[in-house]
gemmi code that builds the backbone of each chain (N, CA, C; Angstrom):
import gemmi

chains = {
    "A": [
        ("MET", (0.837, -1.204, 0.000), (0.000, 0.000, 0.000), (0.872, 1.254, 0.000)),
        ("GLU", (1.818, 1.221, 0.944), (2.720, 2.362, 1.054), (3.537, 2.540, -0.224)),
        ("ARG", (3.936, 1.365, -0.793), (4.737, 1.401, -2.002), (3.950, 2.046, -3.152)),
        ("GLN", (2.659, 1.651, -3.237), (1.836, 2.236, -4.297), (1.748, 3.754, -4.121)),
        ("SER", (1.584, 4.150, -2.846), (1.481, 5.566, -2.553), (2.765, 6.281, -2.969)),
        ("SER", (3.907, 5.643, -2.650), (5.187, 6.232, -3.005), (5.351, 6.347, -4.515)),
        ("GLU", (4.895, 5.300, -5.222), (5.024, 5.325, -6.680), (4.189, 6.433, -7.306)),
        ("ARG", (3.097, 6.765, -6.645), (2.266, 7.850, -7.173), (2.774, 9.214, -6.706)),
        ("GLY", (3.868, 9.208, -5.935), (4.419, 10.471, -5.480), (3.600, 11.118, -4.390)),
        ("GLU", (2.858, 10.303, -3.613), (1.995, 10.880, -2.588), (2.650, 10.868, -1.207)),
        ("GLU", (3.861, 10.299, -1.130), (4.534, 10.211, 0.165), (4.993, 11.603, 0.604)),
        ("SER", (4.852, 11.892, 1.893), (5.297, 13.196, 2.383), (6.811, 13.228, 2.454)),
        ("PRO", (7.420, 14.331, 2.050), (8.875, 14.405, 2.150), (9.306, 14.523, 3.607)),
        ("ALA", (10.443, 13.909, 3.924), (10.966, 14.019, 5.288), (11.529, 15.417, 5.483)),
        ("LEU", (11.296, 15.970, 6.658), (11.816, 17.310, 6.958), (13.101, 17.182, 7.753)),
        ("ASP", (14.109, 17.907, 7.346), (15.398, 17.899, 8.042), (15.570, 19.269, 8.694)),
        ("ILE", (14.736, 19.518, 9.669), (14.711, 20.830, 10.310), (14.883, 20.660, 11.816)),
        ("ALA", (15.746, 21.477, 12.398), (15.993, 21.410, 13.837), (14.815, 22.016, 14.600)),
        ("PRO", (14.693, 21.686, 15.894), (13.601, 22.274, 16.685), (13.593, 23.804, 16.681)),
        ("ASP", (14.760, 24.410, 16.514), (14.799, 25.881, 16.495), (14.489, 26.459, 15.111)),
        ("GLY", (14.119, 25.585, 14.171), (13.703, 26.060, 12.854), (14.801, 26.099, 11.809)),
        ("VAL", (16.029, 25.786, 12.202), (17.141, 25.838, 11.247), (17.053, 24.656, 10.278)),
        ("ASP", (17.231, 24.961, 9.000), (17.194, 23.937, 7.947), (18.517, 23.162, 7.954)),
        ("LEU", (18.498, 21.972, 8.518), (19.732, 21.183, 8.631), (20.168, 20.634, 7.276)),
        ("GLY", (19.193, 20.453, 6.375), (19.528, 19.977, 5.031), (20.442, 20.954, 4.306)),
        ("LEU", (20.157, 22.250, 4.493), (21.014, 23.266, 3.870), (22.425, 23.206, 4.440)),
        ("ILE", (22.516, 22.999, 5.737), (23.843, 22.919, 6.371), (24.596, 21.687, 5.867)),
        ("ARG", (23.900, 20.545, 5.807), (24.562, 19.319, 5.326), (25.044, 19.507, 3.889)),
        ("TRP", (24.211, 20.173, 3.085), (24.607, 20.423, 1.688), (25.852, 21.313, 1.643)),
        ("MET", (25.832, 22.397, 2.425), (26.975, 23.310, 2.426), (28.243, 22.594, 2.897)),
        ("LEU", (28.102, 21.744, 3.895), (29.267, 21.012, 4.396), (29.794, 20.011, 3.372)),
        ("SER", (28.952, 19.624, 2.420), (29.397, 18.661, 1.400), (30.203, 19.349, 0.291)),
        ("LEU", (30.180, 20.670, 0.265), (30.880, 21.411, -0.794), (32.310, 21.742, -0.381)),
        ("THR", (33.150, 21.991, -1.363), (34.497, 22.484, -1.073), (34.403, 23.971, -0.742)),
        ("PRO", (35.437, 24.541, -0.114), (35.398, 25.980, 0.180), (35.147, 26.831, -1.073)),
        ("LEU", (35.771, 26.481, -2.170), (35.571, 27.279, -3.387), (34.136, 27.153, -3.900)),
        ("GLU", (33.588, 25.955, -3.788), (32.183, 25.779, -4.185), (31.262, 26.610, -3.292)),
        ("ARG", (31.622, 26.723, -2.015), (30.808, 27.559, -1.112), (30.860, 29.021, -1.557)),
        ("LEU", (32.039, 29.471, -1.957), (32.149, 30.851, -2.453), (31.348, 31.026, -3.739)),
        ("ASP", (31.295, 29.989, -4.552), (30.519, 30.072, -5.795), (29.023, 30.168, -5.512)),
        ("VAL", (28.574, 29.450, -4.501), (27.164, 29.577, -4.105), (26.881, 31.024, -3.701)),
        ("LEU", (27.802, 31.586, -2.936), (27.642, 32.973, -2.484), (27.630, 33.934, -3.675)),
        ("GLN", (28.582, 33.730, -4.590), (28.654, 34.619, -5.758), (27.380, 34.535, -6.599)),
        ("ASP", (26.880, 33.308, -6.768), (25.637, 33.135, -7.529), (24.482, 33.850, -6.853)),
        ("PHE", (24.464, 33.776, -5.521), (23.399, 34.452, -4.781), (23.485, 35.965, -5.006)),
        ("VAL", (24.688, 36.499, -4.891), (24.857, 37.947, -5.063), (24.465, 38.354, -6.481)),
        ("ASP", (24.937, 37.602, -7.464), (24.588, 37.926, -8.857), (23.079, 37.884, -9.059)),
        ("GLY", (22.461, 36.856, -8.491), (21.016, 36.720, -8.645), (20.266, 37.850, -7.969)),
        ("ALA", (20.726, 38.210, -6.759), (20.056, 39.288, -6.028), (20.173, 40.606, -6.787)),
        ("LEU", (21.358, 40.860, -7.345), (21.547, 42.109, -8.090), (20.709, 42.111, -9.362)),
        ("ALA", (20.603, 40.944, -10.009), (19.786, 40.859, -11.221), (18.319, 41.128, -10.894)),
        ("LEU", (17.870, 40.591, -9.759), (16.482, 40.842, -9.343), (16.271, 42.325, -9.069)),
        ("ARG", (17.239, 42.935, -8.392), (17.125, 44.364, -8.088), (17.057, 45.178, -9.378)),
        ("ASP", (17.933, 44.829, -10.327), (17.959, 45.568, -11.592), (16.681, 45.358, -12.393)),
        ("GLY", (16.019, 44.224, -12.133), (14.818, 43.921, -12.896), (13.549, 44.485, -12.297)),
        ("ARG", (13.693, 45.192, -11.180), (12.497, 45.719, -10.521), (11.814, 46.761, -11.399)),
        ("VAL", (10.522, 46.615, -11.507), (9.741, 47.569, -12.308), (9.597, 48.860, -11.507)),
        ("GLN", (9.986, 49.965, -12.123), (9.896, 51.256, -11.435), (8.446, 51.707, -11.361)),
        ("GLU", (8.048, 52.217, -10.189), (6.652, 52.670, -10.039), (6.531, 54.121, -10.470)),
    ],
    "B": [
        ("MET", (29.629, 23.499, -15.878), (29.737, 22.563, -14.768), (28.884, 23.075, -13.607)),
        ("SER", (28.414, 22.169, -12.766), (27.571, 22.568, -11.648), (28.192, 22.119, -10.339)),
        ("CYS", (27.836, 22.827, -9.265), (28.228, 22.360, -7.944), (27.467, 21.087, -7.629)),
        ("ARG", (27.973, 20.338, -6.656), (27.190, 19.193, -6.211), (25.837, 19.689, -5.747)),
        ("THR", (24.824, 18.893, -5.992), (23.485, 19.461, -5.909), (22.825, 19.250, -4.562)),
        ("LEU", (21.941, 20.185, -4.238), (21.122, 20.078, -3.044), (19.974, 19.121, -3.325)),
        ("SER", (19.414, 19.198, -4.505), (18.305, 18.332, -4.875), (18.611, 17.777, -6.259)),
        ("THR", (17.607, 17.555, -7.042), (17.852, 17.036, -8.383), (18.250, 18.147, -9.350)),
        ("GLU", (18.012, 19.383, -8.937), (18.352, 20.500, -9.817), (19.789, 20.944, -9.576)),
        ("PRO", (20.563, 21.130, -10.620), (21.935, 21.575, -10.406), (21.981, 23.033, -9.976)),
        ("TRP", (22.831, 23.316, -9.017), (23.068, 24.707, -8.623), (24.005, 25.305, -9.683)),
        ("PRO", (23.629, 26.412, -10.256), (24.404, 26.918, -11.385), (25.706, 27.596, -10.976)),
        ("CYS", (26.616, 26.817, -10.457), (27.897, 27.387, -10.044), (28.847, 27.482, -11.237)),
        ("ALA", (29.563, 28.557, -11.286), (30.498, 28.746, -12.397), (31.699, 27.820, -12.273)),
        ("MET", (32.147, 27.533, -11.030), (33.298, 26.688, -10.767), (34.550, 27.190, -11.474)),
        ("ASP", (34.620, 28.474, -11.638), (35.800, 29.076, -12.232), (36.234, 30.183, -11.278)),
        ("ALA", (37.315, 29.905, -10.545), (37.723, 30.833, -9.493), (37.969, 32.236, -10.024)),
        ("SER", (38.464, 32.327, -11.268), (38.806, 33.642, -11.801), (37.574, 34.515, -12.018)),
        ("LYS", (36.385, 33.909, -12.001), (35.163, 34.694, -12.193), (34.425, 34.963, -10.884)),
        ("ASN", (34.966, 34.456, -9.813), (34.312, 34.641, -8.527), (34.918, 35.865, -7.857)),
        ("ARG", (34.106, 36.895, -7.639), (34.656, 38.150, -7.131), (35.100, 38.034, -5.671)),
        ("PHE", (34.462, 37.180, -4.890), (34.934, 36.980, -3.514), (36.335, 36.367, -3.545)),
        ("PHE", (36.509, 35.388, -4.434), (37.832, 34.778, -4.576), (38.845, 35.806, -5.074)),
        ("GLN", (38.428, 36.603, -6.052), (39.345, 37.597, -6.620), (39.781, 38.619, -5.577)),
        ("LEU", (38.853, 39.008, -4.709), (39.208, 39.938, -3.626), (40.263, 39.310, -2.711)),
        ("LEU", (40.009, 38.059, -2.341), (40.970, 37.368, -1.478), (42.314, 37.221, -2.182)),
        ("GLU", (42.246, 36.878, -3.451), (43.479, 36.693, -4.224), (44.287, 37.990, -4.291)),
        ("ALA", (43.608, 39.117, -4.467), (44.311, 40.409, -4.531), (45.062, 40.669, -3.227)),
        ("LEU", (44.440, 40.322, -2.114), (45.093, 40.525, -0.818), (46.263, 39.563, -0.639)),
        ("VAL", (46.041, 38.310, -1.016), (47.095, 37.298, -0.841), (48.290, 37.603, -1.732)),
        ("ARG", (48.028, 37.985, -2.974), (49.128, 38.277, -3.909), (50.010, 39.428, -3.419)),
        ("HIS", (49.409, 40.327, -2.639), (50.188, 41.438, -2.077), (50.702, 41.121, -0.678)),
        ("GLU", (50.572, 39.853, -0.294), (51.109, 39.358, 0.983), (50.549, 40.100, 2.194)),
        ("VAL", (49.272, 40.445, 2.103), (48.610, 41.107, 3.230), (48.302, 40.057, 4.292)),
        ("GLU", (48.561, 40.406, 5.545), (48.206, 39.522, 6.663), (46.820, 39.914, 7.152)),
        ("PHE", (45.897, 38.965, 7.060), (44.511, 39.257, 7.448), (43.801, 37.965, 7.839)),
        ("VAL", (42.697, 38.154, 8.531), (41.813, 37.040, 8.894), (40.434, 37.358, 8.341)),
        ("ILE", (39.831, 36.385, 7.680), (38.455, 36.561, 7.199), (37.514, 36.377, 8.382)),
        ("VAL", (36.600, 37.312, 8.544), (35.608, 37.210, 9.621), (34.215, 37.379, 8.999)),
        ("GLY", (33.199, 37.406, 9.815), (31.856, 37.699, 9.309), (31.257, 36.580, 8.475)),
        ("GLY", (30.378, 36.990, 7.567), (29.589, 36.020, 6.812), (30.418, 35.104, 5.933)),
        ("VAL", (31.466, 35.616, 5.324), (32.276, 34.755, 4.447), (33.035, 33.723, 5.283)),
        ("ALA", (33.475, 34.115, 6.470), (34.124, 33.133, 7.351), (33.124, 32.040, 7.732)),
        ("ALA", (31.916, 32.453, 8.067), (30.882, 31.477, 8.417), (30.611, 30.539, 7.244)),
        ("LEU", (30.541, 31.113, 6.070), (30.289, 30.309, 4.865), (31.421, 29.312, 4.620)),
        ("LEU", (32.661, 29.791, 4.719), (33.799, 28.886, 4.508), (33.804, 27.772, 5.550)),
        ("GLU", (33.316, 28.082, 6.736), (33.241, 27.074, 7.792), (32.070, 26.118, 7.587)),
        ("GLY", (31.253, 26.411, 6.566), (30.182, 25.474, 6.222), (28.779, 25.915, 6.568)),
        ("ALA", (28.632, 27.115, 7.117), (27.290, 27.592, 7.472), (26.616, 28.195, 6.243)),
        ("PRO", (25.354, 27.873, 5.999), (24.659, 28.458, 4.851), (24.250, 29.907, 5.133)),
        ("ILE", (25.245, 30.768, 5.221), (25.042, 32.195, 5.487), (25.346, 32.959, 4.205)),
        ("LEU", (24.482, 33.865, 3.841), (24.700, 34.659, 2.629), (25.002, 36.095, 3.013)),
        ("THR", (25.912, 36.696, 2.303), (26.319, 38.064, 2.610), (26.696, 38.761, 1.318)),
        ("LEU", (26.736, 40.068, 1.362), (27.096, 40.818, 0.156), (28.508, 41.377, 0.227)),
        ("ASP", (29.162, 41.232, 1.377), (30.500, 41.827, 1.468), (31.491, 40.853, 2.116)),
        ("LEU", (32.745, 41.192, 1.934), (33.829, 40.427, 2.550), (34.358, 41.237, 3.728)),
        ("ASP", (34.361, 40.641, 4.909), (34.880, 41.310, 6.113), (36.220, 40.689, 6.484)),
        ("ILE", (37.190, 41.555, 6.730), (38.483, 41.051, 7.197), (38.977, 41.898, 8.368)),
        ("VAL", (39.813, 41.289, 9.193), (40.573, 42.029, 10.199), (42.027, 41.949, 9.765)),
        ("HIS", (42.657, 43.099, 9.651), (44.034, 43.115, 9.150), (45.021, 43.351, 10.284)),
        ("ARG", (46.239, 42.916, 10.055), (47.306, 43.178, 11.032), (47.732, 44.638, 10.882)),
        ("GLN", (47.693, 45.361, 11.995), (47.900, 46.810, 11.900), (49.358, 47.202, 12.141)),
        ("THR", (50.259, 46.597, 11.387), (51.651, 47.053, 11.416), (51.866, 47.949, 10.200)),
        ("PRO", (52.829, 48.882, 10.287), (53.066, 49.770, 9.142), (53.360, 48.999, 7.853)),
        ("GLU", (54.137, 47.906, 7.969), (54.499, 47.135, 6.767), (53.271, 46.489, 6.149)),
        ("ASN", (52.419, 45.931, 6.993), (51.227, 45.248, 6.456), (50.246, 46.254, 5.868)),
        ("ILE", (50.128, 47.397, 6.510), (49.216, 48.429, 5.987), (49.723, 48.933, 4.634)),
        ("GLU", (51.020, 48.999, 4.492), (51.582, 49.402, 3.193), (51.229, 48.381, 2.114)),
        ("ARG", (51.364, 47.093, 2.445), (50.998, 46.044, 1.474), (49.498, 46.083, 1.181)),
        ("LEU", (48.714, 46.308, 2.219), (47.259, 46.385, 2.050), (46.889, 47.548, 1.142)),
        ("LEU", (47.549, 48.667, 1.329), (47.251, 49.844, 0.495), (47.563, 49.584, -0.971)),
        ("ARG", (48.647, 48.841, -1.210), (48.986, 48.514, -2.609), (47.904, 47.628, -3.229)),
        ("ALA", (47.429, 46.678, -2.451), (46.350, 45.802, -2.946), (45.078, 46.613, -3.204)),
        ("LEU", (44.776, 47.507, -2.286), (43.544, 48.302, -2.410), (43.605, 49.248, -3.610)),
        ("GLU", (44.809, 49.737, -3.882), (44.970, 50.624, -5.037), (44.665, 49.876, -6.332)),
        ("LYS", (45.103, 48.620, -6.398), (44.881, 47.797, -7.598), (43.400, 47.594, -7.889)),
        ("ILE", (42.609, 47.501, -6.839), (41.179, 47.209, -7.032), (40.324, 48.463, -6.825)),
        ("HIS", (40.998, 49.619, -6.857), (40.312, 50.921, -6.817), (39.362, 51.044, -5.621)),
        ("ALA", (39.905, 50.761, -4.449), (39.083, 50.835, -3.245), (38.842, 52.284, -2.844)),
        ("ARG", (37.630, 52.542, -2.416), (37.269, 53.854, -1.868), (36.215, 53.623, -0.789)),
        ("TYR", (36.084, 54.610, 0.115), (35.111, 54.456, 1.190), (33.693, 54.549, 0.641)),
        ("ARG", (32.799, 53.764, 1.227), (31.378, 53.867, 0.880), (30.835, 55.061, 1.666)),
        ("ASP", (30.945, 56.236, 1.056), (30.580, 57.471, 1.733), (29.129, 57.830, 1.404)),
        ("PRO", (28.266, 57.933, 2.433), (26.854, 58.240, 2.176), (26.670, 59.554, 1.420)),
        ("ALA", (27.624, 60.490, 1.575), (27.514, 61.782, 0.893), (28.064, 61.719, -0.526)),
        ("GLY", (28.574, 60.578, -0.912), (29.062, 60.417, -2.277), (30.434, 60.994, -2.534)),
        ("ARG", (31.153, 61.368, -1.481), (32.496, 61.923, -1.675), (33.488, 60.809, -2.002)),
        ("LEU", (34.490, 61.147, -2.774), (35.528, 60.157, -3.086), (36.593, 60.228, -1.994)),
        ("ILE", (36.573, 59.270, -1.099), (37.535, 59.218, 0.001), (38.312, 57.916, -0.120)),
        ("LEU", (39.609, 58.046, -0.249), (40.448, 56.867, -0.477), (41.071, 56.394, 0.844)),
        ("PRO", (41.282, 55.105, 0.962), (41.973, 54.619, 2.169), (43.414, 55.102, 2.186)),
        ("ASN", (43.913, 55.366, 3.378), (45.329, 55.705, 3.512), (45.857, 55.073, 4.794)),
        ("ALA", (47.141, 55.201, 5.003), (47.776, 54.511, 6.131), (47.197, 54.969, 7.460)),
        ("ASP", (46.930, 56.262, 7.567), (46.393, 56.784, 8.819), (45.029, 56.176, 9.133)),
        ("ARG", (44.169, 56.166, 8.115), (42.808, 55.622, 8.343), (42.854, 54.123, 8.650)),
        ("LEU", (43.708, 53.408, 7.944), (43.755, 51.944, 8.138), (44.431, 51.546, 9.450)),
        ("SER", (45.151, 52.488, 10.040), (45.796, 52.150, 11.308), (44.991, 52.647, 12.505)),
        ("THR", (44.018, 53.511, 12.275), (43.261, 54.046, 13.416), (41.767, 53.740, 13.362)),
        ("ASN", (41.187, 53.692, 12.169), (39.741, 53.447, 12.084), (39.425, 52.011, 12.463)),
        ("ARG", (38.374, 51.839, 13.253), (37.930, 50.469, 13.552), (37.162, 49.894, 12.367)),
        ("PHE", (36.418, 50.744, 11.677), (35.642, 50.291, 10.522), (36.105, 51.038, 9.267)),
        ("ASN", (36.520, 50.287, 8.269), (36.832, 50.853, 6.955), (35.933, 50.141, 5.955)),
        ("LEU", (34.818, 50.782, 5.644), (33.816, 50.153, 4.785), (34.046, 50.636, 3.353)),
        ("LEU", (34.582, 49.735, 2.537), (35.057, 50.135, 1.219), (34.230, 49.512, 0.103)),
        ("LEU", (34.266, 50.201, -1.026), (33.738, 49.631, -2.259), (34.928, 49.458, -3.196)),
        ("THR", (35.001, 48.332, -3.878), (36.114, 48.086, -4.798), (35.544, 47.647, -6.145)),
        ("ASP", (36.438, 47.479, -7.103), (36.006, 46.968, -8.406), (35.423, 45.560, -8.290)),
        ("LEU", (35.723, 44.895, -7.187), (35.313, 43.503, -6.997), (34.226, 43.358, -5.946)),
        ("GLY", (33.625, 44.476, -5.544), (32.550, 44.416, -4.566), (32.927, 45.079, -3.249)),
        ("ALA", (32.048, 44.908, -2.273), (32.229, 45.573, -0.981), (33.249, 44.821, -0.132)),
        ("LEU", (34.135, 45.586, 0.485), (35.177, 45.014, 1.341), (35.218, 45.830, 2.623)),
        ("ASP", (34.966, 45.172, 3.742), (35.009, 45.842, 5.038), (36.285, 45.436, 5.757)),
        ("ILE", (37.116, 46.428, 6.030), (38.386, 46.168, 6.708), (38.263, 46.673, 8.139)),
        ("LEU", (38.361, 45.753, 9.077), (38.122, 46.079, 10.482), (39.438, 46.048, 11.256)),
        ("GLY", (39.582, 47.015, 12.169), (40.768, 47.028, 13.014), (40.706, 45.935, 14.074)),
        ("ASP", (39.491, 45.655, 14.542), (39.304, 44.588, 15.530), (37.829, 44.225, 15.587)),
        ("LEU", (37.533, 43.191, 16.390), (36.133, 42.761, 16.542), (35.579, 43.172, 17.896)),
        ("GLY", (36.215, 44.167, 18.509), (35.761, 44.634, 19.818), (36.455, 43.886, 20.932)),
        ("GLU", (36.491, 44.536, 22.091), (37.070, 43.940, 23.305), (38.467, 43.370, 23.070)),
        ("GLY", (39.247, 44.121, 22.323), (40.650, 43.734, 22.137), (40.888, 42.591, 21.179)),
        ("LEU", (39.871, 42.180, 20.441), (40.059, 41.077, 19.501), (40.594, 41.615, 18.170)),
        ("ALA", (41.874, 41.916, 18.164), (42.554, 42.371, 16.958), (43.204, 41.168, 16.262)),
        ("TYR", (43.913, 41.452, 15.185), (44.509, 40.389, 14.366), (45.312, 39.393, 15.210)),
        ("GLU", (46.137, 39.919, 16.094), (47.040, 39.048, 16.858), (46.257, 38.039, 17.708)),
        ("GLU", (45.146, 38.498, 18.258), (44.340, 37.602, 19.104), (43.531, 36.619, 18.255)),
        ("LEU", (43.130, 37.055, 17.068), (42.277, 36.215, 16.227), (43.072, 35.177, 15.433)),
        ("ALA", (44.327, 35.506, 15.125), (45.097, 34.670, 14.199), (45.233, 33.222, 14.677)),
        ("GLY", (45.223, 33.029, 15.978), (45.343, 31.674, 16.513), (44.019, 30.932, 16.596)),
        ("ARG", (42.959, 31.607, 16.198), (41.628, 30.982, 16.278), (41.010, 30.920, 14.883)),
        ("THR", (41.787, 30.376, 13.966), (41.361, 30.353, 12.558), (41.532, 28.954, 11.981)),
        ("HIS", (40.927, 28.739, 10.846), (41.200, 27.560, 10.022), (41.746, 28.032, 8.694)),
        ("ASP", (42.703, 27.301, 8.160), (43.284, 27.651, 6.860), (42.476, 27.015, 5.737)),
        ("TYR", (42.338, 27.746, 4.657), (41.643, 27.229, 3.463), (42.516, 27.451, 2.244)),
        ("GLU", (42.669, 26.409, 1.452), (43.395, 26.524, 0.179), (42.400, 26.436, -0.956)),
        ("MET", (42.441, 27.442, -1.828), (41.490, 27.488, -2.942), (42.215, 27.978, -4.181)),
        ("ALA", (42.237, 27.151, -5.193), (42.779, 27.557, -6.488), (44.104, 28.302, -6.361)),
        ("GLY", (44.991, 27.765, -5.565), (46.348, 28.310, -5.494), (46.587, 29.384, -4.461)),
        ("ILE", (45.569, 29.755, -3.715), (45.806, 30.715, -2.632), (45.430, 30.067, -1.300)),
        ("ARG", (46.051, 30.592, -0.243), (45.770, 30.079, 1.102), (45.290, 31.252, 1.957)),
        ("VAL", (44.143, 31.080, 2.596), (43.584, 32.145, 3.433), (43.209, 31.576, 4.792)),
        ("ARG", (43.022, 32.491, 5.750), (42.637, 32.087, 7.096), (41.256, 32.667, 7.392)),
        ("ALA", (40.379, 31.822, 7.890), (39.050, 32.288, 8.291), (38.848, 32.002, 9.769)),
        ("LEU", (38.213, 32.923, 10.451), (37.924, 32.734, 11.868), (37.122, 31.450, 12.057)),
        ("ASP", (37.474, 30.660, 13.075), (36.763, 29.384, 13.242), (35.350, 29.622, 13.779)),
        ("LEU", (34.510, 28.640, 13.554), (33.083, 28.780, 13.839), (32.821, 29.032, 15.325)),
        ("GLN", (33.553, 28.339, 16.182), (33.362, 28.523, 17.624), (33.623, 29.973, 18.019)),
        ("THR", (34.706, 30.553, 17.475), (35.025, 31.940, 17.818), (34.004, 32.895, 17.212)),
        ("LEU", (33.565, 32.607, 15.984), (32.521, 33.437, 15.369), (31.286, 33.489, 16.262)),
        ("ILE", (30.904, 32.329, 16.773), (29.722, 32.256, 17.644), (29.968, 33.077, 18.918)),
        ("GLU", (31.143, 32.904, 19.512), (31.449, 33.635, 20.747), (31.424, 35.140, 20.520)),
        ("VAL", (31.987, 35.578, 19.390), (32.014, 37.014, 19.098), (30.595, 37.539, 18.915)),
        ("LYS", (29.787, 36.812, 18.170), (28.419, 37.279, 17.913), (27.577, 37.260, 19.194)),
        ("GLU", (27.827, 36.272, 20.049), (27.117, 36.256, 21.338), (27.515, 37.470, 22.166)),
        ("ARG", (28.777, 37.815, 22.129), (29.271, 38.920, 22.933), (28.769, 40.262, 22.404)),
        ("VAL", (28.812, 40.421, 21.067), (28.379, 41.689, 20.468), (26.869, 41.868, 20.683)),
        ("GLY", (26.118, 40.811, 20.385), (24.717, 40.791, 20.769), (23.782, 41.721, 20.020)),
        ("ARG", (24.211, 42.267, 18.889), (23.278, 43.100, 18.107), (22.236, 42.186, 17.466)),
        ("ASP", (21.117, 42.766, 17.070), (20.051, 41.962, 16.454), (20.580, 41.181, 15.253)),
        ("LYS", (21.381, 41.831, 14.415), (21.871, 41.169, 13.200), (22.814, 39.998, 13.528)),
        ("ASP", (23.512, 40.115, 14.638), (24.400, 39.015, 15.045), (23.605, 37.874, 15.659)),
        ("ARG", (22.646, 38.241, 16.484), (21.825, 37.210, 17.132), (21.007, 36.426, 16.119)),
        ("ALA", (20.635, 37.097, 15.020), (19.770, 36.456, 14.030), (20.426, 35.226, 13.396)),
        ("VAL", (21.741, 35.255, 13.266), (22.408, 34.138, 12.584), (22.919, 33.074, 13.557)),
        ("LEU", (22.813, 33.349, 14.853), (23.371, 32.410, 15.830), (22.787, 31.002, 15.734)),
        ("PRO", (21.473, 30.828, 15.555), (20.960, 29.450, 15.454), (21.607, 28.655, 14.312)),
        ("VAL", (21.800, 29.285, 13.173), (22.418, 28.584, 12.032), (23.871, 28.241, 12.354)),
        ("LEU", (24.583, 29.181, 12.955), (25.992, 28.920, 13.293), (26.099, 27.789, 14.318)),
        ("ARG", (25.235, 27.821, 15.308), (25.294, 26.773, 16.351), (24.958, 25.400, 15.776)),
        ("GLN", (23.938, 25.358, 14.921), (23.576, 24.059, 14.337), (24.682, 23.551, 13.403)),
        ("THR", (25.333, 24.464, 12.700), (26.439, 24.058, 11.820), (27.581, 23.480, 12.649)),
        ("LEU", (27.907, 24.154, 13.731), (28.980, 23.655, 14.602), (28.608, 22.286, 15.168)),
        ("ARG", (27.346, 22.144, 15.525), (26.882, 20.867, 16.084), (27.028, 19.742, 15.050)),
        ("LEU", (26.637, 20.015, 13.822), (26.750, 18.979, 12.791), (28.212, 18.665, 12.484)),
        ("LYS", (29.053, 19.710, 12.513), (30.473, 19.487, 12.209), (31.158, 18.658, 13.295)),
        ("THR", (30.768, 18.904, 14.523), (31.456, 18.226, 15.619), (30.752, 16.946, 16.035)),
        ("GLY", (29.562, 16.711, 15.460), (28.843, 15.480, 15.768), (28.175, 15.494, 17.121)),
        ("GLU", (27.999, 16.695, 17.678), (27.298, 16.787, 18.972), (25.834, 16.428, 18.797)),
        ("PRO", (25.240, 15.775, 19.809), (23.788, 15.518, 19.716), (23.017, 16.817, 19.860)),
        ("ALA", (21.839, 16.839, 19.241), (20.996, 18.033, 19.336), (20.477, 18.180, 20.747)),
        ("SER", (20.453, 19.416, 21.244), (19.883, 19.675, 22.559), (18.507, 20.292, 22.375)),
        ("PRO", (17.582, 19.977, 23.284), (16.222, 20.498, 23.101), (16.148, 22.004, 23.255)),
        ("GLU", (17.000, 22.571, 24.080), (16.946, 24.018, 24.316), (18.269, 24.647, 23.908)),
        ("GLU", (18.183, 25.781, 23.220), (19.391, 26.540, 22.900), (19.729, 27.434, 24.086)),
        ("PRO", (21.010, 27.700, 24.310), (21.335, 28.652, 25.361), (20.809, 30.032, 24.982)),
        ("PRO", (20.468, 30.841, 25.979), (19.969, 32.186, 25.655), (21.051, 33.006, 24.987)),
        ("ASP", (20.619, 33.958, 24.159), (21.571, 34.788, 23.416), (22.210, 35.835, 24.326)),
        ("GLU", (21.586, 36.126, 25.462), (22.107, 37.213, 26.286), (22.822, 36.657, 27.514)),
    ],
}
model = gemmi.Model(1)
for chain_id, residues in chains.items():
    chain = gemmi.Chain(chain_id)
    for i, (resn, *xyz) in enumerate(residues, 1):
        res = gemmi.Residue()
        res.name, res.seqid = resn, gemmi.SeqId(i, " ")
        for name, pos in zip(("N", "CA", "C"), xyz):
            atom = gemmi.Atom()
            atom.name, atom.element = name, gemmi.Element(name[0])
            atom.pos, atom.b_iso = gemmi.Position(*pos), 0.0
            res.add_atom(atom)
        chain.add_residue(res)
    model.add_chain(chain)
structure = gemmi.Structure()
structure.add_model(model)
structure.setup_entities()
């Protein structure tokens, strides 16, 4: 029964969140990266944030 | 190429150090043999915490020789103070040896050069509480996570307290400590 449910994609995803609300999955992912890869994540975030800012429709 | 993925979707990482401005900033300092410690959000990130920031914070060694090397590096990347009045104010030896906060804008982004982290935590005190990182041919020192947490607990501003849960959980996962039901108070 459970298997059928899983095959239909109805299974609830497991949450990897600490009691204080911190997303532990994000931490585990970051720890799996090399230092340079971590800097690349940061650079991508900054580039994306600036692109969003530049794309804001002026009122 | 993509970074290792969080989910099934690839994170669009460039994986080219020469295009990463945070790396380029660090490289400019290292190439000029500046003695510094990375602190703040980038230190937390290098230590593995999923913290995002827009600037690079460093504490530099405040000797005349190091400030001279730092000034040469800053000249290369056209550093100037982020002046709210829009004036062009350039860093100089006097400012870098006396100002606690040197908030600069460079060709490679924002760079905050700090004289210390408060309560006497200058370069000399911080240098022994760091981890070394080697990236694409350069070696840098970042403040270790335990010290970052201690500094933020001590400073206690809202912005510092806000990131403490993430830093504590990262340290816990790194050291393999079991989760505790209650976090220590921030104050």
